[in-house]
C-alpha positions in Angstrom: -12.3 -22.8 -14.5 -13.9 -20.5 -11.9 -17.5 -19.7 -12.9 -19.1 -16.6 -10.4 -22.2 -18.0 -8.7 -25.6 -16.4 -9.8 -27.4 -17.3 -6.5 -28.7 -14.5 -4.5 -27.2 -16.3 -1.5 -23.9 -17.0 -3.0 -22.2 -13.9 -2.7 -18.4 -14.5 -1.9 -18.6 -18.0 -3.6 -17.5 -19.2 -6.8 -18.6 -22.3 -8.4 -15.6 -24.7 -9.5 -16.2 -27.5 -11.8 -19.9 -28.0 -10.3 -18.7 -27.3 -6.8 -19.0 -24.1 -4.6 -15.8 -22.5 -3.7 -15.7 -19.9 -0.8 -13.6 -16.8 -1.8 -11.8 -16.9 1.5 -10.2 -20.4 1.5 -6.7 -20.0 2.7 -3.6 -21.7 2.1 -1.0 -22.8 4.6 0.1 -19.3 4.8 -3.5 -17.7 5.3 -3.2 -16.4 1.8 -6.4 -16.2 -0.1 -7.3 -16.5 -3.5 -7.3 -12.6 -4.1 -3.7 -12.4 -2.2 -2.7 -15.3 -4.6 -3.8 -13.2 -7.6 -2.3 -10.5 -6.5 1.2 -12.2 -6.0 0.8 -13.7 -9.3 0.1 -10.4 -11.0 -3.1 -11.7 -12.5 -5.2 -8.6 -12.8 -8.3 -10.3 -14.5 -8.4 -13.1 -11.6 -8.2 -10.4 -9.3 -11.2 -8.3 -10.9 -13.0 -11.4 -11.1 -12.6 -11.8 -7.1 -13.2 -8.3 -6.0 -16.5 -8.5 -8.1 -17.7 -11.2 -6.4 -16.9 -10.2 -2.8 -13.7 -11.1 -1.8 -12.5 -9.2 1.2 -10.0 -6.9 1.0 -8.8 -6.6 4.5 -8.1 -10.5 5.1 -4.7 -11.0 5.9 -2.3 -13.6 6.1 -0.4 -15.3 8.8 2.0 -12.2 8.4 -0.8 -9.9 8.4 -0.6 -8.7 5.0 -3.4 -7.7 3.4 -3.9 -8.0 -0.5 -3.4 -4.1 -0.8 -0.3 -4.4 1.4 1.4 -7.2 -1.0 0.3 -4.5 -4.0 1.5 -1.6 -2.7 4.9 -3.9 -1.3 5.5 -5.0 -5.2 4.1 -1.8 -6.8 1.6 -3.5 -8.4 -0.5 -0.3 -9.5 -3.4 -1.6 -11.6 -4.6 -4.2 -8.8 -4.1 -1.4 -6.1 -6.8 0.6 -8.0 -8.7 -2.1 -8.3 -9.0 -2.8 -4.8 -9.2 0.7 -3.8 -12.1 1.0 -6.2 -13.9 -2.2 -4.5 -13.6 -0.3 -0.9 -10.3 -1.6 0.2 -9.0 0.6 3.7 -5.8 2.5 2.6 -5.1 2.7 6.3 -5.8 -0.8 7.4 -2.7 -1.6 9.8 -1.0 -5.0 9.9 -2.4 -6.7 12.9 0.6 -9.0 13.1 3.5 -6.5 12.5 3.5 -3.1 14.4 0.1 -2.3 12.4 2.3 -1.3 8.8 0.1 0.4 6.5 0.1 -0.3 2.6 1.6 3.5 2.5 4.8 2.4 4.9 5.4 -0.9 2.7 5.2 1.4 -0.6 7.5 4.0 0.7 10.1 1.6 2.3 10.2 0.2 -1.4 10.9 3.6 -3.0 7.4 2.8 -5.2 6.6 6.4 -5.7 3.2 5.6 -7.5 2.1 3.7 -5.3 2.4 5.8 -2.5 0.7 8.3 -5.0 -2.0 6.1 -5.2 -2.4 5.5 -1.5 -2.3 9.1 -0.9 -5.0 10.0 -3.4 -7.2 7.3 -1.4 -7.2 9.1 1.4 -4.1 7.2 3.3 -2.6 9.3 6.1 0.8 10.7 5.6 1.6 11.0 9.1 -0.1 7.9 10.3 2.6 5.7 13.1 3.3 2.0 13.2 3.2 0.6 16.8 7.1 1.8 17.2 5.7 5.3 16.3 7.3 5.5 12.7 5.6 7.2 9.8 5.8 6.3 6.1 8.2 9.1 5.6 10.5 7.3 8.1 10.4 4.0 6.3 11.0 6.1 3.1 14.3 7.6 4.5 15.4 4.6 6.6 15.7 2.7 3.1 17.0 6.1 1.4 14.4 6.6 -0.9 15.0 9.8 -2.0 12.4 10.7 -4.4 9.7 9.4 -2.1 10.9 11.0 0.7 11.0 14.3 -1.2 7.4 14.0 -2.8 6.2 13.1 0.6 8.1 16.1 2.5 6.4 18.4 -0.1 3.2 17.0 1.1 3.5 17.8 4.3 4.5 14.5 5.8 6.5 14.5 9.1 8.7 11.9 10.4 9.0 10.6 14.1 12.4 10.8 16.1 14.9 9.5 13.6 16.4 6.1 14.4 20.0 4.4 13.8 19.6 1.7 10.6 22.8 0.0 9.8 25.3 2.5 10.7 23.7 5.9 9.7 21.4 8.6 10.6 17.5 7.7 9.0 17.0 11.4 8.8 17.7 12.6 5.5 17.8 16.5 5.0 16.6 18.0 2.1 20.3 19.3 1.0 20.4 15.1 0.4 17.8 14.8 -1.9 20.2 15.7 -4.6 17.3 17.2 -7.4 15.9 13.8 -8.2 12.6 15.5 -7.6 11.2 18.8 -8.3 7.8 19.5 -6.6 7.6 22.7 -9.2 7.0 19.6 -11.7 4.2 18.3 -9.6 0.4 19.1 -9.8 -0.2 17.8 -6.7 1.8 20.1 -4.2 0.4 22.7 -2.7 2.7 25.4 -1.9 0.3 27.0 0.4 1.2 24.2 3.1 3.2 25.7 5.5 6.1 22.7 5.3 6.4 23.3 1.2 10.2 23.4 0.9 9.9 24.7 -2.7 11.7 23.9 -5.8 15.3 22.2 -4.9 
């Protein structure tokens, strides 16, 4: 059982069976306790670790932060907790071409996760090390609802690339009515790139 330490100099520490445990101790993969709590969908542990100073921008050997893991899996409650505790929505993976949580959520088609990140200030047009945006990631993986939502938010896409034999650019006609911007209170029709209802 982990018990938060109460000493003034013990921020970032927990007491476990009488011993002090540093919150940023990593396993062989570079995963911290917060990363493991996110991976295990343990919201109570996430909250506890965040309340006692776990670093939201700590990254494992693959360069992933806890927020990236939560965005990739669509673990919305953990995402909200981390963003409320100051997680940077645009933190770029230092190991893998500066990918962000938004790019990972978009690639997986987790529209609610994408919306949470955008509302928290994630840059729709931020590019990775290869010059691709979150919209490129969503389009390459055929995530039509995410593509439609992001396009109606004014997101841009870099030069299309070939992925497994098909053009990564989806046309708006390909979206097939999966998403109706008229039903989305977040859409700003004054945006010059707003495409209107499908």
